[in-house]
C-alpha positions as CSV (number, residue, x, y, z in Angstrom):
1,M,0.7,14.1,16.7
2,F,2.9,11.0,16.2
3,E,1.9,7.7,14.7
4,A,4.2,5.6,16.9
5,V,5.2,2.3,15.5
6,G,6.3,0.9,18.8
7,G,9.0,-1.6,19.9
8,D,12.7,-0.9,20.5
9,V,12.6,2.8,19.9
10,L,14.6,5.5,21.7
11,T,13.4,8.6,23.4
12,V,15.5,11.7,24.2
13,P,17.5,10.9,27.4
14,A,17.2,13.2,30.4
15,S,21.0,13.5,30.4
16,G,24.0,11.9,28.6
17,S,23.5,9.7,25.6
18,T,21.5,6.6,24.6
19,L,22.1,4.1,21.9
20,R,20.1,1.9,19.6
21,R,22.3,-0.8,18.2
22,A,22.1,-1.9,14.6
23,G,19.4,-4.4,13.7
24,G,15.7,-4.4,14.4
25,E,12.9,-5.2,12.1
26,W,11.3,-3.2,9.4
27,R,7.7,-2.3,10.3
28,D,4.6,-1.7,8.3
29,I,3.4,1.9,8.6
30,G,0.0,1.4,7.0
31,S,1.0,2.7,3.5
32,P,1.6,-0.1,1.0
33,G,5.2,-0.4,-0.1
34,F,6.6,1.7,2.7
35,L,8.4,0.2,5.7
36,A,9.9,2.1,8.7
37,K,12.7,1.3,11.2
38,P,11.9,3.8,14.0
39,L,15.0,5.1,15.7
40,L,13.6,7.8,17.9
41,E,10.0,8.7,18.9
42,D,9.5,11.2,21.7
43,E,6.2,12.9,21.7
44,Q,7.1,15.1,24.7
45,A,10.2,16.4,22.9
46,G,8.2,16.6,19.6
47,M,10.7,14.5,17.7
48,R,10.5,11.4,15.5
49,T,13.4,9.9,13.4
50,W,12.9,6.9,11.1
51,L,14.7,5.0,8.4
52,L,12.1,4.8,5.7
53,K,12.3,2.2,3.0
54,A,10.1,2.5,-0.1
55,E,9.8,-0.6,-2.3
56,P,10.0,-0.2,-6.1
57,G,6.7,1.2,-7.3
58,A,5.5,2.4,-3.9
59,T,3.4,5.6,-4.0
60,A,1.7,7.7,-1.3
61,A,-1.1,10.1,-2.3
62,L,-1.0,13.8,-1.7
63,H,-0.7,14.4,2.0
64,D,1.0,16.7,4.6
65,H,2.4,16.5,8.1
66,P,1.8,18.8,11.0
67,E,5.5,18.8,11.8
68,I,8.6,20.1,10.1
69,E,9.8,17.2,7.9
70,Q,13.5,16.7,7.0
71,V,14.5,14.0,4.5
72,Y,18.0,12.8,3.7
73,V,18.2,10.4,0.8
74,L,20.6,7.5,1.5
75,E,19.9,5.1,-1.5
76,G,17.7,5.1,-4.6
77,T,15.4,7.9,-5.8
78,F,12.0,9.3,-5.1
79,S,9.7,12.0,-6.4
80,D,7.4,14.3,-4.4
81,G,5.5,15.9,-7.4
82,I,8.0,18.8,-7.4
83,A,11.3,17.2,-8.1
84,T,13.1,13.8,-8.1
85,Y,15.7,13.3,-5.4
86,G,18.7,10.9,-5.1
87,P,21.5,10.0,-2.7
88,G,22.9,12.9,-0.8
89,D,19.8,15.2,-1.4
90,F,18.3,16.8,1.7
91,I,14.8,18.2,1.7
92,V,13.1,20.3,4.4
93,R,9.3,20.8,4.3
94,A,7.3,23.3,6.3
95,P,4.5,22.0,8.5
96,G,1.4,21.4,6.3
97,A,3.3,21.4,3.0
98,P,1.4,19.1,0.6
99,H,3.4,16.5,-1.2
100,L,3.1,13.0,-2.6
101,T,5.7,10.3,-2.8
102,A,6.5,8.1,-5.7
103,C,9.4,5.6,-5.8
104,E,9.7,4.0,-9.2
105,H,12.9,2.1,-8.3
106,G,12.7,2.2,-4.5
107,S,14.6,4.3,-1.9
108,L,16.0,4.4,1.6
109,T,15.8,7.7,3.5
110,L,16.4,9.1,6.9
111,V,13.3,11.0,7.9
112,M,13.1,13.4,10.8
113,Y,9.9,15.0,12.0
114,T,10.1,17.9,14.5
115,R,7.3,19.8,16.2
116,D,7.0,23.3,14.9
117,W,8.3,25.4,17.8
118,R,7.2,28.6,16.0
119,A,3.5,27.6,16.4
120,A,3.8,27.4,20.2
C-alpha cells in the first residue's frame, strides 16, 4: 500500500505524542523533479504524511492512489489537469481518482494519504 521512503520517519505512537524535529533530507521518490520529506509513515494505521517539493517544470503523468489523498499547498502552484492551486488551497481526492501533476514554477505541499476506511 505504501511506498515507504525510509529513514527518520515517525509512526503513530501507542500513547502520548511523538516528535520529529526540523531538518532531515529531501529524498528521491522515483518521479523526476519530485522530492519528499516523509514525516509519518505507518502502514498499520494506514497513514502517510509527507512534505512534497516539486521542482520547476516537474510533471507526473496521469495516475491515482488507492488511499484518500489530502493536499495542502504551502508555496508555489501546481495543476492537476482540473485546476491550478496555490498557497492555502486544500484538495481532497477519493481513492482511485485519476489526476496528473504539473508544476511550472515549483511547489511545496503537505500531502497526507489515509487508508479508505469505508472500503473495509
